[in-house]
C-alpha positions in Angstrom: 17.8 -81.6 -6.7 15.0 -79.8 -5.1 17.5 -78.8 -1.8 19.6 -77.2 -4.7 16.5 -75.3 -6.1 15.6 -74.1 -2.5 18.9 -72.8 -2.0 19.0 -70.9 -5.3 15.8 -69.3 -4.6 16.7 -68.5 -1.1 19.7 -66.9 -2.5 17.8 -64.8 -5.0 15.4 -63.8 -2.5 18.1 -62.5 -0.2 19.9 -60.7 -3.1 16.5 -58.9 -3.6 15.8 -57.9 -0.1 19.5 -56.7 0.1 18.7 -54.4 -3.3 15.5 -53.1 -1.6 17.3 -52.2 1.6 20.1 -50.4 -0.2 17.6 -48.4 -2.5 15.3 -47.4 0.5 18.4 -46.1 2.7 20.0 -44.4 -0.1 16.6 -42.8 -1.5 15.5 -41.8 1.6 18.9 -40.1 2.6 18.8 -38.3 -0.8 15.3 -37.1 -0.2 16.5 -35.8 3.4 19.4 -33.8 1.7 17.1 -32.6 -1.1 14.7 -31.2 1.7 17.5 -29.5 3.4 18.6 -28.0 0.5 15.6 -26.5 -0.4 14.9 -25.5 2.9 18.2 -23.5 2.7 17.3 -22.4 -1.1 14.1 -20.8 0.5 16.0 -18.9 3.5 18.3 -17.6 0.8 15.9 -16.5 -1.6 14.4 -14.6 1.2 17.4 -13.4 2.7 17.4 -9.9 1.7 16.8 -7.0 4.3 14.7 -3.8 3.4 14.6 -0.9 5.7 13.6 2.7 5.9 16.6 5.2 5.5 14.7 7.6 7.9 12.3 7.7 10.7 8.9 10.0 11.4 9.9 11.5 14.8 6.9 13.1 16.8 8.4 17.0 17.9 7.2 17.3 21.2 6.9 20.9 21.0 4.6 20.8 17.9 1.2 20.9 19.3 -0.8 20.0 16.1 1.5 16.8 15.3 0.7 15.6 19.0 -3.0 16.5 18.8 -3.1 14.5 15.6 -1.5 11.6 16.6 -3.8 11.4 19.7 -6.9 12.1 17.6 -6.4 9.3 15.2 -5.4 6.7 18.1 -8.7 8.0 19.9 -10.5 7.2 16.2 -8.9 3.7 16.2 -9.5 2.7 19.6 -13.4 3.8 19.7 -14.2 2.5 16.7 -15.5 5.8 15.9 -15.5 5.1 12.0 -17.1 1.6 12.3 -18.8 0.2 15.5 -19.3 -3.1 14.0 -16.6 -5.3 15.9 -16.2 -7.7 12.8 -15.2 -5.0 10.4 -12.1 -2.6 10.0 -11.6 -0.1 12.3 -10.6 2.3 9.7 -14.3 2.9 8.7 -16.5 0.9 6.2 -14.4 2.2 3.2 -11.6 -0.2 4.5 -13.7 -3.3 4.3 -13.3 -6.0 1.5 -16.7 -4.4 -0.1 -15.8 -0.7 0.5 -12.3 -1.0 -1.1 -13.7 -3.3 -4.3 -13.1 -0.7 -6.6 -9.6 0.3 -5.5 -8.7 -3.6 -5.2 -9.8 -3.9 -9.2 -8.1 -0.8 -10.4 -4.7 -0.9 -8.6 -4.5 -4.9 -9.7 -4.4 -3.5 -13.3 -2.4 -0.5 -12.4 0.3 -2.6 -10.8 0.5 -5.2 -13.7 0.5 -2.4 -16.5 3.2 -0.5 -14.9 5.3 -2.9 -13.4 5.1 -1.6 -9.5 7.6 -3.0 -7.5 7.5 -0.9 -4.2 4.5 0.8 -2.4 4.5 3.5 0.1 0.9 3.4 1.8 0.3 6.4 3.9 -2.0 6.0 6.1 -2.2 2.2 5.7 -4.9 2.2 8.4 -5.3 -1.7 9.6 -4.5 -3.1 6.3 -7.7 -4.8 6.1 -7.8 -4.7 2.3 -4.4 -4.3 0.8 -3.0 -7.9 0.9 -6.1 -8.9 -0.7 -4.5 -7.2 -3.7 -1.8 -10.0 -5.0 0.6 -7.6 -6.3 0.8 -6.3 -3.1 0.9 -9.3 -1.3 3.5 -10.8 -3.3 5.4 -7.5 -4.2 8.8 -7.6 -5.9 10.5 -5.2 -3.4 8.6 -3.7 -0.5 5.6 -2.7 1.0 5.8 0.0 3.4 2.4 1.2 5.4 2.8 4.0 7.6 0.3 5.9 9.9 0.0 8.7 12.3 -2.1 6.4 15.0 0.6 4.6 16.8 -1.9 2.4 18.0 -2.8 1.2 14.3 1.2 0.5 13.7 1.5 -1.6 17.1 -1.4 -3.6 15.9 0.2 -3.9 12.4 3.7 -4.7 13.3 2.5 -7.6 15.8 0.2 -9.2 13.3 2.1 -8.7 10.0 5.8 -7.8 11.1 6.8 -11.4 10.9 5.1 -12.8 8.6 6.2 -11.1 5.4 9.9 -9.9 5.2 9.5 -7.3 3.0 6.3 -5.7 4.8 7.4 -2.6 6.8 5.1 -1.1 9.5 6.2 2.5 11.0 4.8 5.6 12.6 4.5 8.3 10.1 2.8 11.8 9.8 2.3 12.4 6.3 2.2 16.0 7.1 5.2 16.8 9.1 7.5 14.3 7.7 8.8 13.6 4.1 8.0 10.3 2.5 11.1 8.2 3.1 13.3 6.3 0.5 14.2 2.7 1.4 17.3 0.4 1.5 18.0 -3.3 0.8 21.0 -5.5 1.3 21.8 -9.2 0.6 24.9 -11.0 0.9 26.6 -9.4 -1.7 24.7 -6.0 -2.2 23.6 -2.9 -0.2 21.1 -0.7 -2.4 20.5 2.4 -1.2 18.0 5.3 -0.8 15.6 3.8 -3.6 12.3 6.0 -3.9 9.0 4.1 -3.8 7.2 3.6 -7.4 3.9 4.1 -5.8 2.6 6.4 -3.1 -1.0 5.7 -2.0 -2.8 8.4 0.0 -6.7 6.6 0.2 -9.7 8.3 2.4 -6.9 10.5 4.0 -7.2 14.4 2.7 -10.8 14.6 3.3 -9.8 14.2 7.4 -7.2 16.6 7.2 -7.5 20.3 7.5 -7.0 21.7 4.2 -3.6 23.4 5.0 -2.3 20.0 6.2 -3.7 18.4 3.1 -1.7 20.4 1.0 1.6 19.7 3.0 0.9 16.1 2.6 0.4 16.2 -0.9 3.6 18.4 -1.2 5.4 15.6 0.6 4.1 12.9 -1.6 5.2 15.0 -5.0 8.7 15.7 -3.7 9.3 12.3 -2.5 10.7 11.2 -5.9 8.1 8.6 -6.6 6.7 8.1 -9.8 3.0 7.5 -9.1 0.5 8.8 -6.9 -2.7 7.3 -5.9 -5.1 9.2 -3.9 -9.1 9.7 -3.3 -10.9 12.8 -4.7 -14.4 13.8 -4.4 -16.1 15.3 -8.1 -16.9 19.0 -7.3 -20.5 18.4 -8.9 -20.9 15.7 -5.6 -21.8 12.8 -8.4 -19.2 10.6 -10.6 -19.7 11.8 -14.8 -19.1 9.2 -17.2 -17.7 12.4 -19.0 -14.6 12.6 -16.5 -13.9 9.0 -16.1 -10.4 7.5 -17.6 -9.1 4.1 -17.8 -5.8 2.7 -17.7 -4.1 3.3 -21.0 -7.2 4.3 -22.8 -6.5 8.4 -22.2 -10.4 9.2 -22.8 -10.3 12.9 -23.3 -10.9 15.0 -20.1 -10.9 18.6 -19.3 -8.0 20.6 -17.9 -10.5 21.3 -14.8 -14.0 20.6 -14.1 -15.8 23.4 -14.4 -18.1 23.2 -11.1 -14.5 24.2 -9.3 -15.5 28.0 -10.2 -18.2 27.7 -7.5 -16.9 25.8 -4.7 -14.9 27.2 -2.0 -12.4 24.5 -0.6 -10.5 27.1 1.8 -13.6 27.2 3.7 -15.1 23.8 3.7 -11.9 22.4 4.1 -11.0 24.4 7.3 -11.9 21.5 9.4 -10.5 19.8 12.6 -8.2 16.7 11.5 -10.1 13.7 12.4 -13.1 15.4 10.8 -14.5 15.1 7.0 -14.8 17.2 4.0 -15.2 16.7 0.4 -11.7 17.2 -0.9 -10.9 17.6 -4.5 -7.5 17.2 -5.8 -8.4 19.4 -9.1 -9.8 22.4 -7.7 -7.7 25.2 -6.1 -5.8 25.0 -3.9 -4.9 21.8 -5.0 -4.9 22.6 -8.7 -4.0 19.1 -10.3 -4.7 19.0 -13.7 -7.3 16.4 -14.4 -6.4 15.7 -17.9 -3.0 14.4 -16.4 -4.8 11.6 -14.7 -3.6 7.8 -15.5 -6.8 6.9 -13.9 -10.3 8.3 -12.8 -13.0 6.0 -11.6 -15.5 5.6 -9.0 -14.2 4.5 -5.6 -17.4 2.8 -4.4 -19.5 0.7 -7.1 -20.3 -1.8 -4.5 -20.6 0.7 -1.5 -22.9 3.5 -2.7 -22.7 5.7 0.5 -19.8 7.3 -0.8 -19.2 9.1 -4.0 -15.6 9.7 -4.2 -13.3 8.7 -7.1 -10.0 6.8 -7.2 -7.1 9.2 -9.4 -3.7 8.0 -10.1 -1.3 10.5 -11.3 2.5 10.0 -12.9 4.8 12.6 -10.7 6.0 15.1 -12.9 7.8 18.4 -13.2 4.4 20.1 -13.8 3.1 18.5 -10.8 6.2 19.6 -8.7 6.0 23.1 -9.9 2.2 23.3 -8.5 2.9 22.0 -5.1 5.6 24.6 -4.7 2.8 27.5 -4.8 1.2 25.8 -1.8 2.6 28.0 0.8 0.2 30.9 -0.8 -2.8 29.1 -1.0 -5.8 29.8 1.2 -4.4 32.6 3.1 
């Protein structure tokens, strides 16, 4: 009797062990298959390829273009705008602290206006841009262009293989039109898409005013929906009376009255790479202040500068204004 019970016990034990072995083998095999499918799915999700439809090529016969590129390469290489080796070579305004207000307001703008693509020219060393979640995880594409080939080479090396939809390419905002972009996947090719938003931050104040006019005209002609830029108030201080929040539409004057006493054609006649306090609302740029979507101070945490962030919807009125630029400051 004891022998029979022992045999029954051994049989049950053997059966249970067999079940465990079978379950372990099949479950592990299933996990392996699921993991492989998951990897494939992630790869498929990122199989879309983005590219610019045109390139910005240097005109070797244009000394001004060559000199601009050389100057901004020197600024980057020598850390002229920021000698702190732990911070951005693009200047103290490009640190996370210096860009705090741009980060805050762009996050709100991206969410409210459903921005899916961005051209950021000049992008600098992108030390603050990817801290904006909406740029880091942008639905379509982020394009960073810069006239400094050394900046672009650095950015391509650091980010080119990390983000399938982040493009970095040499771009001269003055002499080259804003590009469109295309993308393709396994079933479609969608060509000649204009960017939703063009960012020109901390750039116009470092351009000769004639080059600044050309740059702004290229932005407005680009087919983009929105334009974000840096502008200094003509009275040299931010005023709550000329402030506007996204979707608040606080009343604004057509033009700051201080424009009448400022001569930007004279103060803006600088060497590219130097500095003057540009203003987008006064002559010769003439953007109507009351058409701004956003007007806010750029540096509430970084008080050594008092420029503002302006965002405009690109419409027919702005397109008409920039067509008058050929006769400005002459």
